[in-house]
N, C-alpha and C positions, 0 to 999 in steps of 0.2 A: 838524573832528570825525570825518571819515572815517581820517585818519591816526591818531587815538588808538584807534578802534575796531579798525584793523588790528594796532596794536601791541598791544593788550590781547588780541586772538584769538591773535597769535603767541605771547606769555607764557603764556597758557593752554595752548596745545597743546604748548609747550615742557614746562611743569609735569608735564602728564599722560603725556606720551610718555616721560619720563624715570623716572616712578614706577612702572614695569612690575615686575612680580613674576615671577619665574622659578619654576617647579618643578626643583629640582637634584636629583640623586640622591645618596643616603646614602653616606657613606664606606664602601669596600668593607671587610669584614673580613679579605679576603685580598690585601694592597696588592701592586701590580705592583713589581718590582724589575729592575734591569739589571745586568749582570755584564760586565766587559771582561777580556780578556787582550791584552797586560800589565794587571794590575790598575791601577785609577785612570787608565788611559790617556787617558780622555776629560777628565780634569782636568789634563792635562800643558801646560805652558806652552812648549814646544818643538815641533818637527815630528813628534813620535810618532805613530804611527797604530795602530789596534787589529788584531789578527789573529782573534780571535774575540769575539762579542758574543752574550750570553744574555739572552732578556727571558722573565721568568716571574713567577708570582703565587705569594704566601708564605703558605700557610694554617698556621694554628696548633694546636698539639695540644690545648690546652684540657681536659687530663685525659685523653682519649680514647687507647686502643690504637689504633695505625695501620694497621701492617702485619699482615696477615691478618686485620684486623677490618675497619676503615674502607676500607682499599684492600685488596681481597682478593687472596690470592695467586693466580697465573695468569691475572690479567685486566689487558689494556692500561690503563694509567694515563697521564694527561696530564703527569705530573711536575710536579706543582704545583697550582693551583687556577685556576677561570675558563678563559681561553682556553689552548689548548695551548702548552706551552712551545716558544719558537723559538729556533734557534741559526743564526748569520750568521757564515760564514768568510770573511774578507777575502781569502783566498788559498787555493790548494788545500791540502788537509791529506789524512791518512792516518789513518783509524778501522778497527780490527780487521784491518789489513792490506789495506784496500780504499780506493783513490784516491777522494777525494771533491772535486768541483768546487766552486770558490768559488761562494757564494750563501747563500740562507736556506732552513733546512729546519726540520720541527717534530721535537721531541725526545719521545719517550715511552719507558716503561719498563712491562716486566712483573715485578713484584716477586715473588720466592720467599723462602723462609725462610734458605737458604744463598747464593743467587745472585740478580742481576737480569738481565734480557735488556733492554740498552739498543737503542732503535730510531731511526734516523734515517729521516725520512719526507719525501717530496716536498710532501705537503700542509700549505698555511700557512693561517694566518687561520681557525682552526676553533675553536668552543667546546668544550672537553674533548675526550673521546674518543669521542663517540658518534658520528661519521662516519668514525672512522679506518678507512683502507683498507689492509689489507695489501700489496696489489699495488703501493702507492705508495713500500714501503719501499725505500730505498737500501742500508742496512747494519743487521745485527743483531749485537750483541756482548754476550756473557755475562761479567759482571764480579762478583767475589766480594763478599759482604756481610760489613762489618766490625761488631762489637758495639762500641757506644759505653758507657763506664761511666756517664755521666751522659746522662739524655734531652735531646734538642736541641727546644726548645719550637716553634721557628717553623723551617719548611722554608728552607733555607740551602744556598748554592751559593758556590763560589769556586775558585779555580784555584791549583794547585801546580805552580811551574817543574819541568821535567825537562830532562835533556840534549837530548832530541830535540824538544821541543814543552812541554806541559802536561798534566796531569791535572784533569779538571773533576770536582771533589768535590761530591757531594750529600749531605746529612745531615739527618735528621729523625727524631724519636721516638729510639730507641735504636740505629739502624743510620746507617752511611755507606758509600757506595760510590764509586769512582774510575774514570772514563772516560778512557784515555789518548788523546790529540790528538796527533800528530806532523805538525810542519809545517817542519822543518828539513831 
């Protein structure tokens, strides 16, 4: 009888311990994405390795005017949504004529109508640009704004190969910018 009681108690415990409910967060409206250079290197079936990795969140336009309205001109922007965009260099690179040591940095921008100031900053793991500290800037580079014929609904990034490295292309709403990264 004792043996039956013990088995019944263990079965009851197992039933209740597995029936737990968890409060899970809702799906993020600005999902995170990861971009590599070379493109798709993470999916390579050979010994390829990345040179650059960008982790960012992708907000959607939803009919809103973005630059000059939602993202105000002249103010530091996290270059996406949620946490500040982070960029990791797997080897030393050059941006804006300045040598950058391999490592992970935050990537911010100050959008203007005709140019953006791209900022590489030492601070990482920050939510938004609320605690952005200019004293932690590694380099600032002005890049021209290119007008898009069709609006880009969701913030998108990609790389365009160049003879000396690659350009990080950032497009959203009716504009795009390119940040040259030299690594050869």
